mmCIF entry with sequence, helices, sheets and N, C-alpha, C, O atoms, coordinates in Angstrom:
data_MODEL
# 
_entry.id   MODEL 
# 
_entity.id                         1 
_entity.type                       polymer 
_entity.pdbx_number_of_molecules   1 
# 
_entity_poly.entity_id                      1 
_entity_poly.type                           'polypeptide(L)' 
_entity_poly.nstd_linkage                   no 
_entity_poly.nstd_monomer                   no 
_entity_poly.pdbx_seq_one_letter_code       MAQQPINPGDVAPEGTPGTGENVCPRCGGSGTIDDGDCPDCGGSGTVIEGIGGA 
_entity_poly.pdbx_seq_one_letter_code_can   MAQQPINPGDVAPEGTPGTGENVCPRCGGSGTIDDGDCPDCGGSGTVIEGIGGA 
_entity_poly.pdbx_strand_id                 A 
# 
loop_
_entity_poly_seq.entity_id 
_entity_poly_seq.num 
_entity_poly_seq.mon_id 
_entity_poly_seq.hetero 
1 1  MET n 
1 2  ALA n 
1 3  GLN n 
1 4  GLN n 
1 5  PRO n 
1 6  ILE n 
1 7  ASN n 
1 8  PRO n 
1 9  GLY n 
1 10 ASP n 
1 11 VAL n 
1 12 ALA n 
1 13 PRO n 
1 14 GLU n 
1 15 GLY n 
1 16 THR n 
1 17 PRO n 
1 18 GLY n 
1 19 THR n 
1 20 GLY n 
1 21 GLU n 
1 22 ASN n 
1 23 VAL n 
1 24 CYS n 
1 25 PRO n 
1 26 ARG n 
1 27 CYS n 
1 28 GLY n 
1 29 GLY n 
1 30 SER n 
1 31 GLY n 
1 32 THR n 
1 33 ILE n 
1 34 ASP n 
1 35 ASP n 
1 36 GLY n 
1 37 ASP n 
1 38 CYS n 
1 39 PRO n 
1 40 ASP n 
1 41 CYS n 
1 42 GLY n 
1 43 GLY n 
1 44 SER n 
1 45 GLY n 
1 46 THR n 
1 47 VAL n 
1 48 ILE n 
1 49 GLU n 
1 50 GLY n 
1 51 ILE n 
1 52 GLY n 
1 53 GLY n 
1 54 ALA n 
# 
_struct_asym.id          A 
_struct_asym.entity_id   1 
# 
loop_
_struct_sheet.id 
_struct_sheet.type 
_struct_sheet.number_strands 
_struct_sheet.details 
AA1 ? 2 ? 
AA2 ? 2 ? 
# 
loop_
_struct_sheet_order.sheet_id 
_struct_sheet_order.range_id_1 
_struct_sheet_order.range_id_2 
_struct_sheet_order.offset 
_struct_sheet_order.sense 
AA1 1 2 ? anti-parallel 
AA2 1 2 ? anti-parallel 
# 
loop_
_struct_sheet_range.sheet_id 
_struct_sheet_range.id 
_struct_sheet_range.beg_label_comp_id 
_struct_sheet_range.beg_label_asym_id 
_struct_sheet_range.beg_label_seq_id 
_struct_sheet_range.pdbx_beg_PDB_ins_code 
_struct_sheet_range.end_label_comp_id 
_struct_sheet_range.end_label_asym_id 
_struct_sheet_range.end_label_seq_id 
_struct_sheet_range.pdbx_end_PDB_ins_code 
_struct_sheet_range.beg_auth_comp_id 
_struct_sheet_range.beg_auth_asym_id 
_struct_sheet_range.beg_auth_seq_id 
_struct_sheet_range.end_auth_comp_id 
_struct_sheet_range.end_auth_asym_id 
_struct_sheet_range.end_auth_seq_id 
AA1 1 THR A 19 ? VAL A 23 ? THR A 19 VAL A 23 
AA1 2 THR A 46 ? GLY A 50 ? THR A 46 GLY A 50 
AA2 1 THR A 32 ? ILE A 33 ? THR A 32 ILE A 33 
AA2 2 GLY A 36 ? ASP A 37 ? GLY A 36 ASP A 37 
# 
loop_
_atom_site.group_PDB 
_atom_site.id 
_atom_site.type_symbol 
_atom_site.label_atom_id 
_atom_site.label_alt_id 
_atom_site.label_comp_id 
_atom_site.label_asym_id 
_atom_site.label_entity_id 
_atom_site.label_seq_id 
_atom_site.pdbx_PDB_ins_code 
_atom_site.Cartn_x 
_atom_site.Cartn_y 
_atom_site.Cartn_z 
_atom_site.occupancy 
_atom_site.B_iso_or_equiv 
_atom_site.pdbx_formal_charge 
_atom_site.auth_seq_id 
_atom_site.auth_comp_id 
_atom_site.auth_asym_id 
_atom_site.auth_atom_id 
_atom_site.pdbx_PDB_model_num 
ATOM 1   N N  . MET A 1 1  ? 0.859   -1.197 -0.005 1.00 0.00 ? 1  MET A N  1 
ATOM 2   C CA . MET A 1 1  ? 0.034   -0.021 -0.042 1.00 0.00 ? 1  MET A CA 1 
ATOM 3   C C  . MET A 1 1  ? 0.913   1.220  -0.010 1.00 0.00 ? 1  MET A C  1 
ATOM 4   O O  . MET A 1 1  ? 1.829   1.310  0.807  1.00 0.00 ? 1  MET A O  1 
ATOM 5   N N  . ALA A 1 2  ? 0.639   2.186  -0.902 1.00 0.00 ? 2  ALA A N  1 
ATOM 6   C CA . ALA A 1 2  ? 1.458   3.363  -1.025 1.00 0.00 ? 2  ALA A CA 1 
ATOM 7   C C  . ALA A 1 2  ? 1.045   4.336  0.087  1.00 0.00 ? 2  ALA A C  1 
ATOM 8   O O  . ALA A 1 2  ? -0.138  4.500  0.384  1.00 0.00 ? 2  ALA A O  1 
ATOM 9   N N  . GLN A 1 3  ? 2.071   4.987  0.703  1.00 0.00 ? 3  GLN A N  1 
ATOM 10  C CA . GLN A 1 3  ? 1.761   5.981  1.727  1.00 0.00 ? 3  GLN A CA 1 
ATOM 11  C C  . GLN A 1 3  ? 1.402   7.331  1.118  1.00 0.00 ? 3  GLN A C  1 
ATOM 12  O O  . GLN A 1 3  ? 2.037   7.819  0.183  1.00 0.00 ? 3  GLN A O  1 
ATOM 13  N N  . GLN A 1 4  ? 0.362   7.901  1.690  1.00 0.00 ? 4  GLN A N  1 
ATOM 14  C CA . GLN A 1 4  ? -0.142  9.207  1.188  1.00 0.00 ? 4  GLN A CA 1 
ATOM 15  C C  . GLN A 1 4  ? 0.794   10.259 1.599  1.00 0.00 ? 4  GLN A C  1 
ATOM 16  O O  . GLN A 1 4  ? 1.325   10.191 2.708  1.00 0.00 ? 4  GLN A O  1 
ATOM 17  N N  . PRO A 1 5  ? 1.046   11.261 0.766  1.00 0.00 ? 5  PRO A N  1 
ATOM 18  C CA . PRO A 1 5  ? 1.919   12.382 1.228  1.00 0.00 ? 5  PRO A CA 1 
ATOM 19  C C  . PRO A 1 5  ? 1.205   13.174 2.257  1.00 0.00 ? 5  PRO A C  1 
ATOM 20  O O  . PRO A 1 5  ? -0.022  13.274 2.254  1.00 0.00 ? 5  PRO A O  1 
ATOM 21  N N  . ILE A 1 6  ? 2.015   13.768 3.187  1.00 0.00 ? 6  ILE A N  1 
ATOM 22  C CA . ILE A 1 6  ? 1.368   14.581 4.253  1.00 0.00 ? 6  ILE A CA 1 
ATOM 23  C C  . ILE A 1 6  ? 1.708   16.058 3.954  1.00 0.00 ? 6  ILE A C  1 
ATOM 24  O O  . ILE A 1 6  ? 2.714   16.384 3.323  1.00 0.00 ? 6  ILE A O  1 
ATOM 25  N N  . ASN A 1 7  ? 0.791   16.942 4.456  1.00 0.00 ? 7  ASN A N  1 
ATOM 26  C CA . ASN A 1 7  ? 0.917   18.376 4.271  1.00 0.00 ? 7  ASN A CA 1 
ATOM 27  C C  . ASN A 1 7  ? 1.807   18.919 5.371  1.00 0.00 ? 7  ASN A C  1 
ATOM 28  O O  . ASN A 1 7  ? 1.988   18.229 6.374  1.00 0.00 ? 7  ASN A O  1 
ATOM 29  N N  . PRO A 1 8  ? 2.357   20.070 5.254  1.00 0.00 ? 8  PRO A N  1 
ATOM 30  C CA . PRO A 1 8  ? 3.193   20.671 6.267  1.00 0.00 ? 8  PRO A CA 1 
ATOM 31  C C  . PRO A 1 8  ? 2.509   20.804 7.632  1.00 0.00 ? 8  PRO A C  1 
ATOM 32  O O  . PRO A 1 8  ? 3.182   20.730 8.660  1.00 0.00 ? 8  PRO A O  1 
ATOM 33  N N  . GLY A 1 9  ? 1.206   20.996 7.662  1.00 0.00 ? 9  GLY A N  1 
ATOM 34  C CA . GLY A 1 9  ? 0.463   21.085 8.944  1.00 0.00 ? 9  GLY A CA 1 
ATOM 35  C C  . GLY A 1 9  ? 0.138   19.768 9.611  1.00 0.00 ? 9  GLY A C  1 
ATOM 36  O O  . GLY A 1 9  ? -0.341  19.751 10.745 1.00 0.00 ? 9  GLY A O  1 
ATOM 37  N N  . ASP A 1 10 ? 0.382   18.696 8.949  1.00 0.00 ? 10 ASP A N  1 
ATOM 38  C CA . ASP A 1 10 ? 0.095   17.360 9.484  1.00 0.00 ? 10 ASP A CA 1 
ATOM 39  C C  . ASP A 1 10 ? 1.263   16.883 10.379 1.00 0.00 ? 10 ASP A C  1 
ATOM 40  O O  . ASP A 1 10 ? 2.433   17.117 10.078 1.00 0.00 ? 10 ASP A O  1 
ATOM 41  N N  . VAL A 1 11 ? 0.910   16.222 11.460 1.00 0.00 ? 11 VAL A N  1 
ATOM 42  C CA . VAL A 1 11 ? 1.996   15.668 12.331 1.00 0.00 ? 11 VAL A CA 1 
ATOM 43  C C  . VAL A 1 11 ? 2.305   14.211 11.951 1.00 0.00 ? 11 VAL A C  1 
ATOM 44  O O  . VAL A 1 11 ? 3.329   13.666 12.363 1.00 0.00 ? 11 VAL A O  1 
ATOM 45  N N  . ALA A 1 12 ? 1.444   13.604 11.190 1.00 0.00 ? 12 ALA A N  1 
ATOM 46  C CA . ALA A 1 12 ? 1.588   12.193 10.827 1.00 0.00 ? 12 ALA A CA 1 
ATOM 47  C C  . ALA A 1 12 ? 0.653   11.895 9.615  1.00 0.00 ? 12 ALA A C  1 
ATOM 48  O O  . ALA A 1 12 ? -0.262  12.672 9.341  1.00 0.00 ? 12 ALA A O  1 
ATOM 49  N N  . PRO A 1 13 ? 0.882   10.790 8.908  1.00 0.00 ? 13 PRO A N  1 
ATOM 50  C CA . PRO A 1 13 ? -0.005  10.417 7.863  1.00 0.00 ? 13 PRO A CA 1 
ATOM 51  C C  . PRO A 1 13 ? -1.416  10.046 8.377  1.00 0.00 ? 13 PRO A C  1 
ATOM 52  O O  . PRO A 1 13 ? -1.550  9.574  9.506  1.00 0.00 ? 13 PRO A O  1 
ATOM 53  N N  . GLU A 1 14 ? -2.433  10.250 7.584  1.00 0.00 ? 14 GLU A N  1 
ATOM 54  C CA . GLU A 1 14 ? -3.789  9.922  7.977  1.00 0.00 ? 14 GLU A CA 1 
ATOM 55  C C  . GLU A 1 14 ? -3.875  8.411  8.388  1.00 0.00 ? 14 GLU A C  1 
ATOM 56  O O  . GLU A 1 14 ? -3.270  7.551  7.748  1.00 0.00 ? 14 GLU A O  1 
ATOM 57  N N  . GLY A 1 15 ? -4.601  8.139  9.410  1.00 0.00 ? 15 GLY A N  1 
ATOM 58  C CA . GLY A 1 15 ? -4.800  6.794  9.912  1.00 0.00 ? 15 GLY A CA 1 
ATOM 59  C C  . GLY A 1 15 ? -3.775  6.312  10.923 1.00 0.00 ? 15 GLY A C  1 
ATOM 60  O O  . GLY A 1 15 ? -3.868  5.197  11.437 1.00 0.00 ? 15 GLY A O  1 
ATOM 61  N N  . THR A 1 16 ? -2.804  7.155  11.200 1.00 0.00 ? 16 THR A N  1 
ATOM 62  C CA . THR A 1 16 ? -1.794  6.800  12.250 1.00 0.00 ? 16 THR A CA 1 
ATOM 63  C C  . THR A 1 16 ? -2.461  6.707  13.565 1.00 0.00 ? 16 THR A C  1 
ATOM 64  O O  . THR A 1 16 ? -3.202  7.621  13.928 1.00 0.00 ? 16 THR A O  1 
ATOM 65  N N  . PRO A 1 17 ? -2.247  5.641  14.325 1.00 0.00 ? 17 PRO A N  1 
ATOM 66  C CA . PRO A 1 17 ? -2.840  5.508  15.690 1.00 0.00 ? 17 PRO A CA 1 
ATOM 67  C C  . PRO A 1 17 ? -2.420  6.705  16.545 1.00 0.00 ? 17 PRO A C  1 
ATOM 68  O O  . PRO A 1 17 ? -1.275  7.152  16.480 1.00 0.00 ? 17 PRO A O  1 
ATOM 69  N N  . GLY A 1 18 ? -3.345  7.212  17.338 1.00 0.00 ? 18 GLY A N  1 
ATOM 70  C CA . GLY A 1 18 ? -3.138  8.373  18.246 1.00 0.00 ? 18 GLY A CA 1 
ATOM 71  C C  . GLY A 1 18 ? -3.240  9.709  17.556 1.00 0.00 ? 18 GLY A C  1 
ATOM 72  O O  . GLY A 1 18 ? -2.832  10.730 18.109 1.00 0.00 ? 18 GLY A O  1 
ATOM 73  N N  . THR A 1 19 ? -3.808  9.716  16.293 1.00 0.00 ? 19 THR A N  1 
ATOM 74  C CA . THR A 1 19 ? -3.978  10.968 15.593 1.00 0.00 ? 19 THR A CA 1 
ATOM 75  C C  . THR A 1 19 ? -5.448  11.103 15.149 1.00 0.00 ? 19 THR A C  1 
ATOM 76  O O  . THR A 1 19 ? -6.210  10.137 15.166 1.00 0.00 ? 19 THR A O  1 
ATOM 77  N N  . GLY A 1 20 ? -5.809  12.296 14.763 1.00 0.00 ? 20 GLY A N  1 
ATOM 78  C CA . GLY A 1 20 ? -7.168  12.500 14.261 1.00 0.00 ? 20 GLY A CA 1 
ATOM 79  C C  . GLY A 1 20 ? -7.188  13.750 13.409 1.00 0.00 ? 20 GLY A C  1 
ATOM 80  O O  . GLY A 1 20 ? -6.228  14.520 13.402 1.00 0.00 ? 20 GLY A O  1 
ATOM 81  N N  . GLU A 1 21 ? -8.255  13.950 12.706 1.00 0.00 ? 21 GLU A N  1 
ATOM 82  C CA . GLU A 1 21 ? -8.425  15.116 11.837 1.00 0.00 ? 21 GLU A CA 1 
ATOM 83  C C  . GLU A 1 21 ? -8.959  16.270 12.609 1.00 0.00 ? 21 GLU A C  1 
ATOM 84  O O  . GLU A 1 21 ? -9.828  16.094 13.463 1.00 0.00 ? 21 GLU A O  1 
ATOM 85  N N  . ASN A 1 22 ? -8.452  17.485 12.328 1.00 0.00 ? 22 ASN A N  1 
ATOM 86  C CA . ASN A 1 22 ? -8.899  18.672 12.959 1.00 0.00 ? 22 ASN A CA 1 
ATOM 87  C C  . ASN A 1 22 ? -8.978  19.778 11.935 1.00 0.00 ? 22 ASN A C  1 
ATOM 88  O O  . ASN A 1 22 ? -8.439  19.638 10.838 1.00 0.00 ? 22 ASN A O  1 
ATOM 89  N N  . VAL A 1 23 ? -9.652  20.903 12.270 1.00 0.00 ? 23 VAL A N  1 
ATOM 90  C CA . VAL A 1 23 ? -9.674  22.051 11.477 1.00 0.00 ? 23 VAL A CA 1 
ATOM 91  C C  . VAL A 1 23 ? -8.308  22.675 11.366 1.00 0.00 ? 23 VAL A C  1 
ATOM 92  O O  . VAL A 1 23 ? -7.633  22.815 12.385 1.00 0.00 ? 23 VAL A O  1 
ATOM 93  N N  . CYS A 1 24 ? -7.863  23.058 10.196 1.00 0.00 ? 24 CYS A N  1 
ATOM 94  C CA . CYS A 1 24 ? -6.567  23.755 10.024 1.00 0.00 ? 24 CYS A CA 1 
ATOM 95  C C  . CYS A 1 24 ? -6.581  25.032 10.770 1.00 0.00 ? 24 CYS A C  1 
ATOM 96  O O  . CYS A 1 24 ? -7.455  25.869 10.546 1.00 0.00 ? 24 CYS A O  1 
ATOM 97  N N  . PRO A 1 25 ? -5.601  25.226 11.692 1.00 0.00 ? 25 PRO A N  1 
ATOM 98  C CA . PRO A 1 25 ? -5.567  26.489 12.392 1.00 0.00 ? 25 PRO A CA 1 
ATOM 99  C C  . PRO A 1 25 ? -5.198  27.749 11.548 1.00 0.00 ? 25 PRO A C  1 
ATOM 100 O O  . PRO A 1 25 ? -5.567  28.881 11.861 1.00 0.00 ? 25 PRO A O  1 
ATOM 101 N N  . ARG A 1 26 ? -4.468  27.472 10.494 1.00 0.00 ? 26 ARG A N  1 
ATOM 102 C CA . ARG A 1 26 ? -3.937  28.588 9.704  1.00 0.00 ? 26 ARG A CA 1 
ATOM 103 C C  . ARG A 1 26 ? -5.059  29.229 8.871  1.00 0.00 ? 26 ARG A C  1 
ATOM 104 O O  . ARG A 1 26 ? -5.180  30.453 8.827  1.00 0.00 ? 26 ARG A O  1 
ATOM 105 N N  . CYS A 1 27 ? -5.891  28.381 8.202  1.00 0.00 ? 27 CYS A N  1 
ATOM 106 C CA . CYS A 1 27 ? -6.920  28.937 7.317  1.00 0.00 ? 27 CYS A CA 1 
ATOM 107 C C  . CYS A 1 27 ? -8.272  28.855 7.932  1.00 0.00 ? 27 CYS A C  1 
ATOM 108 O O  . CYS A 1 27 ? -9.245  29.302 7.325  1.00 0.00 ? 27 CYS A O  1 
ATOM 109 N N  . GLY A 1 28 ? -8.390  28.279 9.164  1.00 0.00 ? 28 GLY A N  1 
ATOM 110 C CA . GLY A 1 28 ? -9.687  28.199 9.842  1.00 0.00 ? 28 GLY A CA 1 
ATOM 111 C C  . GLY A 1 28 ? -10.645 27.235 9.203  1.00 0.00 ? 28 GLY A C  1 
ATOM 112 O O  . GLY A 1 28 ? -11.851 27.329 9.430  1.00 0.00 ? 28 GLY A O  1 
ATOM 113 N N  . GLY A 1 29 ? -10.146 26.299 8.402  1.00 0.00 ? 29 GLY A N  1 
ATOM 114 C CA . GLY A 1 29 ? -10.972 25.299 7.779  1.00 0.00 ? 29 GLY A CA 1 
ATOM 115 C C  . GLY A 1 29 ? -11.446 25.659 6.386  1.00 0.00 ? 29 GLY A C  1 
ATOM 116 O O  . GLY A 1 29 ? -12.116 24.852 5.742  1.00 0.00 ? 29 GLY A O  1 
ATOM 117 N N  . SER A 1 30 ? -11.113 26.859 5.898  1.00 0.00 ? 30 SER A N  1 
ATOM 118 C CA . SER A 1 30 ? -11.580 27.300 4.556  1.00 0.00 ? 30 SER A CA 1 
ATOM 119 C C  . SER A 1 30 ? -10.791 26.621 3.425  1.00 0.00 ? 30 SER A C  1 
ATOM 120 O O  . SER A 1 30 ? -11.295 26.432 2.318  1.00 0.00 ? 30 SER A O  1 
ATOM 121 N N  . GLY A 1 31 ? -9.565  26.270 3.733  1.00 0.00 ? 31 GLY A N  1 
ATOM 122 C CA . GLY A 1 31 ? -8.639  25.670 2.712  1.00 0.00 ? 31 GLY A CA 1 
ATOM 123 C C  . GLY A 1 31 ? -7.961  26.657 1.859  1.00 0.00 ? 31 GLY A C  1 
ATOM 124 O O  . GLY A 1 31 ? -7.139  26.281 1.023  1.00 0.00 ? 31 GLY A O  1 
ATOM 125 N N  . THR A 1 32 ? -8.272  27.965 2.029  1.00 0.00 ? 32 THR A N  1 
ATOM 126 C CA . THR A 1 32 ? -7.651  28.961 1.163  1.00 0.00 ? 32 THR A CA 1 
ATOM 127 C C  . THR A 1 32 ? -7.078  30.125 2.013  1.00 0.00 ? 32 THR A C  1 
ATOM 128 O O  . THR A 1 32 ? -7.565  30.449 3.096  1.00 0.00 ? 32 THR A O  1 
ATOM 129 N N  . ILE A 1 33 ? -6.084  30.686 1.482  1.00 0.00 ? 33 ILE A N  1 
ATOM 130 C CA . ILE A 1 33 ? -5.480  31.961 1.988  1.00 0.00 ? 33 ILE A CA 1 
ATOM 131 C C  . ILE A 1 33 ? -5.095  32.806 0.840  1.00 0.00 ? 33 ILE A C  1 
ATOM 132 O O  . ILE A 1 33 ? -4.387  32.355 -0.060 1.00 0.00 ? 33 ILE A O  1 
ATOM 133 N N  . ASP A 1 34 ? -5.549  34.048 0.843  1.00 0.00 ? 34 ASP A N  1 
ATOM 134 C CA . ASP A 1 34 ? -5.244  34.985 -0.221 1.00 0.00 ? 34 ASP A CA 1 
ATOM 135 C C  . ASP A 1 34 ? -5.547  34.407 -1.588 1.00 0.00 ? 34 ASP A C  1 
ATOM 136 O O  . ASP A 1 34 ? -4.708  34.507 -2.483 1.00 0.00 ? 34 ASP A O  1 
ATOM 137 N N  . ASP A 1 35 ? -6.702  33.810 -1.788 1.00 0.00 ? 35 ASP A N  1 
ATOM 138 C CA . ASP A 1 35 ? -7.185  33.256 -3.097 1.00 0.00 ? 35 ASP A CA 1 
ATOM 139 C C  . ASP A 1 35 ? -6.322  32.095 -3.581 1.00 0.00 ? 35 ASP A C  1 
ATOM 140 O O  . ASP A 1 35 ? -6.348  31.815 -4.779 1.00 0.00 ? 35 ASP A O  1 
ATOM 141 N N  . GLY A 1 36 ? -5.577  31.415 -2.758 1.00 0.00 ? 36 GLY A N  1 
ATOM 142 C CA . GLY A 1 36 ? -4.845  30.243 -3.139 1.00 0.00 ? 36 GLY A CA 1 
ATOM 143 C C  . GLY A 1 36 ? -4.959  29.179 -2.029 1.00 0.00 ? 36 GLY A C  1 
ATOM 144 O O  . GLY A 1 36 ? -5.439  29.460 -0.930 1.00 0.00 ? 36 GLY A O  1 
ATOM 145 N N  . ASP A 1 37 ? -4.511  27.963 -2.343 1.00 0.00 ? 37 ASP A N  1 
ATOM 146 C CA . ASP A 1 37 ? -4.536  26.837 -1.377 1.00 0.00 ? 37 ASP A CA 1 
ATOM 147 C C  . ASP A 1 37 ? -3.709  27.230 -0.150 1.00 0.00 ? 37 ASP A C  1 
ATOM 148 O O  . ASP A 1 37 ? -2.659  27.861 -0.263 1.00 0.00 ? 37 ASP A O  1 
ATOM 149 N N  . CYS A 1 38 ? -4.224  26.829 1.054  1.00 0.00 ? 38 CYS A N  1 
ATOM 150 C CA . CYS A 1 38 ? -3.511  26.998 2.262  1.00 0.00 ? 38 CYS A CA 1 
ATOM 151 C C  . CYS A 1 38 ? -2.286  26.139 2.240  1.00 0.00 ? 38 CYS A C  1 
ATOM 152 O O  . CYS A 1 38 ? -2.398  24.947 1.951  1.00 0.00 ? 38 CYS A O  1 
ATOM 153 N N  . PRO A 1 39 ? -1.074  26.689 2.539  1.00 0.00 ? 39 PRO A N  1 
ATOM 154 C CA . PRO A 1 39 ? 0.086   25.848 2.497  1.00 0.00 ? 39 PRO A CA 1 
ATOM 155 C C  . PRO A 1 39 ? 0.161   24.819 3.636  1.00 0.00 ? 39 PRO A C  1 
ATOM 156 O O  . PRO A 1 39 ? 0.871   23.824 3.500  1.00 0.00 ? 39 PRO A O  1 
ATOM 157 N N  . ASP A 1 40 ? -0.538  25.026 4.736  1.00 0.00 ? 40 ASP A N  1 
ATOM 158 C CA . ASP A 1 40 ? -0.461  24.020 5.762  1.00 0.00 ? 40 ASP A CA 1 
ATOM 159 C C  . ASP A 1 40 ? -1.289  22.810 5.523  1.00 0.00 ? 40 ASP A C  1 
ATOM 160 O O  . ASP A 1 40 ? -0.840  21.696 5.791  1.00 0.00 ? 40 ASP A O  1 
ATOM 161 N N  . CYS A 1 41 ? -2.530  22.987 5.011  1.00 0.00 ? 41 CYS A N  1 
ATOM 162 C CA . CYS A 1 41 ? -3.416  21.866 4.785  1.00 0.00 ? 41 CYS A CA 1 
ATOM 163 C C  . CYS A 1 41 ? -3.512  21.417 3.344  1.00 0.00 ? 41 CYS A C  1 
ATOM 164 O O  . CYS A 1 41 ? -4.134  20.401 3.034  1.00 0.00 ? 41 CYS A O  1 
ATOM 165 N N  . GLY A 1 42 ? -2.911  22.158 2.498  1.00 0.00 ? 42 GLY A N  1 
ATOM 166 C CA . GLY A 1 42 ? -2.946  21.805 1.039  1.00 0.00 ? 42 GLY A CA 1 
ATOM 167 C C  . GLY A 1 42 ? -4.273  22.023 0.425  1.00 0.00 ? 42 GLY A C  1 
ATOM 168 O O  . GLY A 1 42 ? -4.568  21.459 -0.628 1.00 0.00 ? 42 GLY A O  1 
ATOM 169 N N  . GLY A 1 43 ? -5.087  22.821 1.041  1.00 0.00 ? 43 GLY A N  1 
ATOM 170 C CA . GLY A 1 43 ? -6.391  23.205 0.498  1.00 0.00 ? 43 GLY A CA 1 
ATOM 171 C C  . GLY A 1 43 ? -7.540  22.378 0.977  1.00 0.00 ? 43 GLY A C  1 
ATOM 172 O O  . GLY A 1 43 ? -8.674  22.589 0.548  1.00 0.00 ? 43 GLY A O  1 
ATOM 173 N N  . SER A 1 44 ? -7.270  21.394 1.897  1.00 0.00 ? 44 SER A N  1 
ATOM 174 C CA . SER A 1 44 ? -8.332  20.519 2.353  1.00 0.00 ? 44 SER A CA 1 
ATOM 175 C C  . SER A 1 44 ? -9.134  21.180 3.511  1.00 0.00 ? 44 SER A C  1 
ATOM 176 O O  . SER A 1 44 ? -10.302 20.857 3.725  1.00 0.00 ? 44 SER A O  1 
ATOM 177 N N  . GLY A 1 45 ? -8.498  22.086 4.231  1.00 0.00 ? 45 GLY A N  1 
ATOM 178 C CA . GLY A 1 45 ? -9.174  22.662 5.374  1.00 0.00 ? 45 GLY A CA 1 
ATOM 179 C C  . GLY A 1 45 ? -9.002  21.931 6.634  1.00 0.00 ? 45 GLY A C  1 
ATOM 180 O O  . GLY A 1 45 ? -9.494  22.374 7.672  1.00 0.00 ? 45 GLY A O  1 
ATOM 181 N N  . THR A 1 46 ? -8.317  20.809 6.604  1.00 0.00 ? 46 THR A N  1 
ATOM 182 C CA . THR A 1 46 ? -8.122  19.935 7.762  1.00 0.00 ? 46 THR A CA 1 
ATOM 183 C C  . THR A 1 46 ? -6.657  19.493 7.860  1.00 0.00 ? 46 THR A C  1 
ATOM 184 O O  . THR A 1 46 ? -5.963  19.409 6.847  1.00 0.00 ? 46 THR A O  1 
ATOM 185 N N  . VAL A 1 47 ? -6.201  19.216 9.059  1.00 0.00 ? 47 VAL A N  1 
ATOM 186 C CA . VAL A 1 47 ? -4.900  18.717 9.301  1.00 0.00 ? 47 VAL A CA 1 
ATOM 187 C C  . VAL A 1 47 ? -4.981  17.491 10.225 1.00 0.00 ? 47 VAL A C  1 
ATOM 188 O O  . VAL A 1 47 ? -5.972  17.300 10.928 1.00 0.00 ? 47 VAL A O  1 
ATOM 189 N N  . ILE A 1 48 ? -3.918  16.660 10.212 1.00 0.00 ? 48 ILE A N  1 
ATOM 190 C CA . ILE A 1 48 ? -3.906  15.481 11.105 1.00 0.00 ? 48 ILE A CA 1 
ATOM 191 C C  . ILE A 1 48 ? -3.024  15.860 12.298 1.00 0.00 ? 48 ILE A C  1 
ATOM 192 O O  . ILE A 1 48 ? -1.861  16.226 12.123 1.00 0.00 ? 48 ILE A O  1 
ATOM 193 N N  . GLU A 1 49 ? -3.595  15.769 13.540 1.00 0.00 ? 49 GLU A N  1 
ATOM 194 C CA . GLU A 1 49 ? -2.946  16.134 14.772 1.00 0.00 ? 49 GLU A CA 1 
ATOM 195 C C  . GLU A 1 49 ? -2.917  15.002 15.754 1.00 0.00 ? 49 GLU A C  1 
ATOM 196 O O  . GLU A 1 49 ? -3.730  14.083 15.664 1.00 0.00 ? 49 GLU A O  1 
ATOM 197 N N  . GLY A 1 50 ? -2.022  15.043 16.668 1.00 0.00 ? 50 GLY A N  1 
ATOM 198 C CA . GLY A 1 50 ? -2.015  14.075 17.805 1.00 0.00 ? 50 GLY A CA 1 
ATOM 199 C C  . GLY A 1 50 ? -3.163  14.313 18.700 1.00 0.00 ? 50 GLY A C  1 
ATOM 200 O O  . GLY A 1 50 ? -3.536  15.463 18.935 1.00 0.00 ? 50 GLY A O  1 
ATOM 201 N N  . ILE A 1 51 ? -3.753  13.257 19.221 1.00 0.00 ? 51 ILE A N  1 
ATOM 202 C CA . ILE A 1 51 ? -4.859  13.385 20.175 1.00 0.00 ? 51 ILE A CA 1 
ATOM 203 C C  . ILE A 1 51 ? -4.517  12.683 21.519 1.00 0.00 ? 51 ILE A C  1 
ATOM 204 O O  . ILE A 1 51 ? -3.567  11.904 21.598 1.00 0.00 ? 51 ILE A O  1 
ATOM 205 N N  . GLY A 1 52 ? -5.257  12.959 22.491 1.00 0.00 ? 52 GLY A N  1 
ATOM 206 C CA . GLY A 1 52 ? -5.043  12.346 23.797 1.00 0.00 ? 52 GLY A CA 1 
ATOM 207 C C  . GLY A 1 52 ? -3.764  12.937 24.459 1.00 0.00 ? 52 GLY A C  1 
ATOM 208 O O  . GLY A 1 52 ? -3.369  14.082 24.240 1.00 0.00 ? 52 GLY A O  1 
ATOM 209 N N  . GLY A 1 53 ? -3.187  12.093 25.249 1.00 0.00 ? 53 GLY A N  1 
ATOM 210 C CA . GLY A 1 53 ? -1.983  12.541 25.945 1.00 0.00 ? 53 GLY A CA 1 
ATOM 211 C C  . GLY A 1 53 ? -1.922  11.835 27.270 1.00 0.00 ? 53 GLY A C  1 
ATOM 212 O O  . GLY A 1 53 ? -2.913  11.307 27.773 1.00 0.00 ? 53 GLY A O  1 
ATOM 213 N N  . ALA A 1 54 ? -0.704  11.841 27.834 1.00 0.00 ? 54 ALA A N  1 
ATOM 214 C CA . ALA A 1 54 ? -0.572  11.175 29.169 1.00 0.00 ? 54 ALA A CA 1 
ATOM 215 C C  . ALA A 1 54 ? -0.033  12.177 30.109 1.00 0.00 ? 54 ALA A C  1 
ATOM 216 O O  . ALA A 1 54 ? 0.170   11.875 31.285 1.00 0.00 ? 54 ALA A O  1 
# 
């Protein structure tokens, strides 16, 4: 199975245990900044972040 590329705002590839999808903090979930794709989320409006904690 080929690994999906991750965006700069992602901490890990999608599906990694201990991570989940969240709204991109840079673009606020719109996927755009200044009429172009958000560089952190790649235009999706979401990023993969770590969840939980000890």
